[in-house]
N, C-alpha and C positions, 0 to 999 in steps of 0.2 A: 919433776914432780916429787914432792917430799912424801914420806911414809904416811903422814897424817892428813894429807890433802884429801878432801871428800871426793868420793867417786861419783861424779854426776851422771854417769851412764846408768846407774842403778837407782836413781832417785826420781820417782814420778813427779813431775811438776808441770805447771802451766807456763809456757814461755811466751804466751801472747800478752804483750804489754802495749798500751797506747803509746805511740811515738809521735814526734813532731813531723810535720809535713815536709818531706824532702823537696828540694827545688827541681825544676825541669823534668816533671813526670809526664809520660805519655798517657793515653787513655787507659791502657791495660794496667800500667803501674799504679795509676790513680785509683782504679777500681780495686786493685789488690790492697793498696794502702787503706782505703776506706773500709774494706771488709775486715782488715786487721784491727782497725779502731773499733768497729762495731762489735767484734767478737772478743774483745779483751775483757778480762774480769773487771777492770776498773769501770768500763762502760756499762757492764751488766749491773754493777752495784749502783751506779748513778741512775740508771733507768729504773731500778727497783725502788730507789728513793723517790724518784719523780712519780712513780705509780702510787706510792703511799701518799705523797703530797697532793696528787691529783684527786685522791679519794676524799680528801677533807671537805671540799665544797659540797660533795654529794651527801655528807653527813650533817653539814651545817645549814645549807640552803635547801628549802623544801623542793622535792622533786615531783615533776608533773605526773609521772607514772605511778607514784606512790600516794600522794595527797594533793589532788588538784585544787581542793578548797584552800589549803594552806598556801599554794602558789598564787591563787587569785587574791587572797588577803595580802600576801607579801607585795604583789604588784600594786594594790591599792594604797598600801602604806609607804611604798617607795617608788613614786611615779617617775623620778629622774633616773634611778638606778635600773629599773626594770628593763628598759630597752637595751641597755648595755649587757645586763645579765642574759637577756634573750639572745643577743647576737653571739655571746660567748658560749651558748648552750649550757649555762650553769643550772638551768632548771631540768636538764636531762644530761647530767654529767656522764653517766656510764654508757650512754648511747651516742656521745659526741664523737666527732672525728678526731679531735686531739687526744682524747682518752684512749680511743682504739689504736691510734698511732703509737702511743707509748707502750700499750699492751703488746702489739705485734712486734715492735722493735725489741722489747725485752725477750720475747720468745725466741726471735732470731738470734739475739746476742747470746742467750743461754745455750742454745743448741750449738752454735758455732764455737762457743767457748768450751763446752763439756766434751763434745765428740773427739777432738784431738787429745784431750786428757785421758779419755778411755783407751785410746791406742797406746799412749805412753805408759799407762798403768798396766795394760796387758803385757807389754814388753818387759816391764819391771818384774811382774809376777813370774814370767818364764825365765828371767835371767838368774844365773847362779849367784849365790851370796858372794860379796867381794872377798878377795884373798886377804889373808892376814897381813897386816903391816909388818915391816921388817923389825921394828923395835916396839913390841907390845908394851914394854914397861913405860913408854911415854904416854899411854892412854890414861885418862883420869882414874879409871877403875881397873887395876891390874894386880896380879900376884904371880909368884913363881915358887917352885920348890924342887928339890932333887929327889930322885927315886931310883931304885935298882931295876925296875921293870923295863922291858923293851919298849921303844917308842911306838911300835905297831900296836901293842896291847893297850897302851895308854890312849892312843888315838881312837882305837875301836871302842873303848869304854866311853870316851868323850862323845863320840857320835851317837851311841845309844842313849847316854844321859841327856843330851840335848834334844834328841827326838822325843824322849819321854816328856820333855817340857814344851813340846809342840813347836820347836824351831825347825826351819828348813835348813837342812844340813848338806854341806858339800865337803867331802873328805879329799884332801890333797896328799902329797907325798910326805910332808913333815908337819902338816897342820890340818885342823878342821875349822871350817868357817860356818857360822850359823846365823840365821836372820829370822826375826819374828816381828809381827805387827804390821804386815802389809794391809790388813783390814782397816787401818786408820785412814789411809787414803781412799779405800773403798767406801768408808763411811762418809767421807767428804764428798765423794762423787755421788753417792746415793742421795745425800742431802740436796745437792744441786739438781739432780734428776727429779727428785720429788717436787721441787719448786715448779719444774716444767709440767709434771703430772697434775699438780694443783691448778696451774694456769689452764691446762687443757680441759680439766674437769669443769672449771668455771666457764670457759668458753663454750663447751658443749651445752651446758645448762642455759647459757645466755642465748645461744643460737637456736636451739631446738625446743627449749622449754617456754613456759609462760607463767605469769603471775597476775592474779586478778583479785579484786576486792568487792565485797557486797555488804551492805548494811541490811540486816534482816530483822523484822519485827518478830517478837516472840509470839508463838501460837501456831497451832496446826493449820490455821487458815493461810499462813504465809509460808510458802515453800520455795525451794531453789532447785533448779535443774542445771546441770553443768553444760551450758551452751553459751555462746557469745552474747546473746541478747539478754542474759540474766545478770550480767556484771555491771556494777556501777563504774568501775575502772578496770581496764584490761591492758596488760603490757606483754605482747607476744615477742618471742625471739625472731631474728631476721629470717630464719628457716623454719619457723613454726608451721606445723600442719594441723589444721583443726580436726582431722580424722583421728588424731591420737588422744583426744579428750574422752575420758571414761564417761559413760552415760549414767552417772549416779545422780541421785537427788536426795534432799534432806529438808527437814524442818526442825525448828527449835521448839520442843514441847514444854520445857521448863527451864527456869534460870534462877540460880541462887547466888547471893552475894554475902560475904562475911565482912563486916565493917570493923575498922579499928575504932575503939571508943576511948582510948587513953593515949597519952603521950603527945609529942609534937605533931605526929601524923594522924591524929584523931580525925575521923571523918572520911578517911581514904578506904578504898576497897582492898582488903588484904588478900582475898581469894574469891574468885568467881568461877562458876561452873555452868555450862550450858548443856542441857540434855538433848541430844540429837536423836531423831528417828530418821533412819536413812535406808535407801535401797541402792544396791550396787548396779542395778540395771532395771529398766522399766518392767513393772509387774513382778519383780523379784521379792524375796523375803525381806520384810521390814525388820531392821535391827536397831538397837539403841546403843548409844555411846556417850559417856560423860566427857565433853570437850573442855579441857582446861588449858591454861596458858602453858606453853612449852610441852604439851602432850597432844600432838596433832592426831587426827584420824587419817590413817593411810588407806587409800583405796587404789589398788594397782600401783601405778607410779606417781600418783597424785596425793598430796598432803593437804588436809583441811585444818587451818589454824584458827584459834580464837584469839583475837588481838585487842578487843576493846568492847565497851558497852556504854549505854547511856539511856536517856529518856526521850520519849516521843509523846508530847501532849496531844490529846485528842481535841481538835478544834473544829468548830462548825461555823461557817460564814454564810449568812443569808443576805442576799442583795436587797436593793431598795424595793423590789416587788415582793419580797418575802420568800423567794425561791432559794433553795439550798444551792449555793455556788461552789461550795467546798465543804467536805466533811470527812474526817478521818485522822489517824495519828500522823504527826509531822515530826520528822527526825530533827532533834536539836543536838548539835555537836559540842562536846565539852571544851571549854576554854580554860578550865582550871581542873587539873587532874586530882586534886585533893577534895574539893567541895562539889565537883561536877556542875558548877555553874556553866550553862550551855548557851550557845548562840544558834538561832534558827530562822528560817524564812518560810513563809506560807504564801502561795499564789492562788488567786481565784480569777483566771482569765475570762471566765464566762459570766462574771457578775455584771449586773445591769443597775444603773445606767453606765457604769465605768468599771474597768478592771480594778481589783483590789489586791494590794500586796501588804503583807504584814512582816515586820522584821523586829526581832527583839531577843530577850534573854529569859531563860528559864532558871529558876532558883529552887532546887530540891527542898532545902530548909531555909526559908526566907528570914532575913533579919536586916535591920538597919544598923549600920555601924555607927560608932560614936568616936569622936576625937578625944584628946586629952581633957578638953573643957566640958565634955559631956554633950556636945552638940551632935545632932544627927548628921551623918555623912552619906556616902554612897551606899545603895542597897547591895547586899551580898548574900551568898549562901554560906552557912556555917557548918553544914554537914552534908555528906554525899548521899545519905539515904533520904527518901522523900517523906520527911516528917511534917513539913509545912510547905507544900509545893505552891509556887506562884510563878505565873508567866507575865512578863512585862513587854508590851508590844507597841511599836509605832506603826502608823497606817499611811500607806501611799496609794494613790489612785491615778488612773490615766494609762498611758501606754507603758507596759512593763517589758516590752521588747520580745514578746512571745509570738507575734504574728508575722514576723519577717522571715521565718524559716531557718534562722540562725540557731545552731545548738546552744543551749544555755544550761548552766549548772543549776540543779534544784536547790543548792545551798547558797546561791548568790542571787540577790535581787537587783535587777537592772533599773536604776533610778534616774538614768540620764534624761528620759522623757516623761518621767512620772512626777507627780506633785505630792508633797507631804501634806497630810491633813493636819490642820491647826485648830486651836480653840479660838474663842472669840477674842481673847487678848493677844492673839498672834503667836502664842507658844505652841510647840508641837503637841499634838494630841497623843497622849499615852494611855494605854489600858493596862491596869494591874488586875489580873484575874486569878482567882483560886478555883479549884474544881467546883463546878456547879454554877459559876458566875456567868452572866450575860451582860454585854455592854452594847448600847446603841451608838452607832457611829453618827457623826455630824453630817449635815447636808443630805439627809435621807439616803445615805449610802447603804444602810442595812444594819445588821447586828453581828456580833462575834461572841461565841460561847466557848467556855472551857469545860468540856464534857467529862474528862477523865485523863488517865495517864497509862501509858504502856512503856515497855522496855524494848530496847533493840540491842543487837550484838553486831560487832564488826567481824566479818569472817574473811579470811584470806585463803585463797586456793592457789596452790603453786605446783608446778611440775618441773623438776630439775633433773633431767636424765643423766647429768654428769656429776651428781652429788656424791655417789659412791666412788667415782674416780678421784674426786677431790679429797674425799675422806681417806682413801688409800694413799694419796700423795702426802697428806698430813702425817699419817702413821709412818710412812717411809722416811719423811723428814725427821721425825723424832728418833727413829732407829739410827739413821745416818748421823744425826747430831750426837747421840750417845756414843756411837762408835768413834767418831772423830775426837770426842772429848776424853774418853776413858781408855782407848786402846793406845799403848805406847810402843812405837817401833824401836827396836833395839837389835844390836848385833853382839855376837860373842865369837871369840877365837881361842882355840887351844893349839899350842905348838909343843911338840915333844922332839928333842934332838939329843943325840949321844954326845957326851963331853969327852975331853981327853982322858979323864980319870976313869972312864968306863961307866959312869952314872948317866942317867937321863935327866935333863933339865926340862921341866914342864912349866910352860908359861900360859897363863889364863888372863884374858882381858875382856872387858865389857864396855860397850858404848851405847848409852841411852840417847836416842836421836830426838827425843821430845823434851820440851822445856818443863813439862809437868811431872817428870819422873821423881819418885821419892827415893832419896839416897839410902834409906833403911831397906826399902824393897830391893834396890840394886845390890846392896851388900848381902842380903839374904839369898838372892838368886846366885850370886857369885859363890857364896858359901856352900850352897847345895851342889853346884857343879863340881867344885873342888873336892867336896866330901865324896861324891860319886866316883871321881877319878882316883881317889885314894882308897876306894873300897869301903868307906864308912857308910853307915846307914843314915839317911836323911829323913826329915819329917814326911816328905812326899812318899818315900819308900814304906814308912811305917803305916801311912794311911792306905 
């Protein structure tokens, strides 16, 4: 072994590497080989990449537990792909077996990879700095000088100077060895441990938490209580316990929107605020809170978010006998985020002589578009605020699929057994109503009136018990990353030995073990140590 050969005994490292499958393995050896492959750093990186790739479908494809209406529309628009997507669980990516398998394997791989490195690092921290090489002058950064002082005095001064610079010092008979920067590997380990902490936090939130959504009409007459029957959609964790749900309730007393009036995004809502009146428990004190986007209301361990808003035209349907078959605000869901052009469905199952279903579009500020030649084209909304509201509806009658007991979305009209109402010329009968308008339906089916307009808000309620754990993991990951990037491991040696002429030869060498070391910083550190050995004042001593 040469003098400059690295001392592997004092360098913490991960020796777990994926290797080829050896031939003729028995069951025990195969299990050991498989474990080694799973817990290698290469496998952990591959699984982390797979987890990131597996999350892409969950961001691109609508998810059942987030927006069931979007899933239904996607199925209608892609009848051939929908069964394949369904079989692959692409409408519920994060609850699928294959996503869970990647997640669990990544956890096992990280734990199996990091735990051995912790023991290696612990041994390296307790180990003494490596002895000085025989020929210090061969190191990239080295210097020497003669002095009349005794070697013992020089070495004692060297040990004190290096300790002041926060080196770990080991004094020998004719040399002093010092080492600094062990926290770089600690930062690396903290970063990988933080990834596990984040995954655990996310897993705890997914298992024990829940997330639900509800569309609420504005007004004190429309309230919400935090129980399962009140939600439009609800996604509980696998170990969710309903008893952890806080018994709060709230209503939306006021809603304000600030609209953009200039620029390319004119007509969009720049800011919207819902004023809540809430109680943390039944019969408790009523409090108010201005609910804004990204400013949730926190009640216990539950957060209430404002994530959307829209319009609810107030429609009244009278059947052929003049009886009110339906009356009230109907939620229309925006299909255009800028102009709030919205799609909606209205059902009157009790109408006589036949059920009536309405399906159509609401335009907050109605206008007919024109092409380059000035010809009228498709109707559209040109602004998000309700300056000229109009609702355009098609009519269906017959069996709307509401009597067979099968759950049906209020935002989807089942037209499989229904008949579309047409005009005398065979064209679909369409009603274009402004507030106050009433239209008589063909075939003595009744009348439809547009009585007014209300607003609604989309509220999301979520409980994530592991979010603080995940946040702590993110903070730890940042600290570990900073440590692994900016802490530089390095070693220094000082040798002092008596020469034949009676003088003492002092040799000083420095070895920067990181590739990011600055040569000027290294030279300055060397200069400070040499100055301390010679009894000269350094900048550090002056400070």
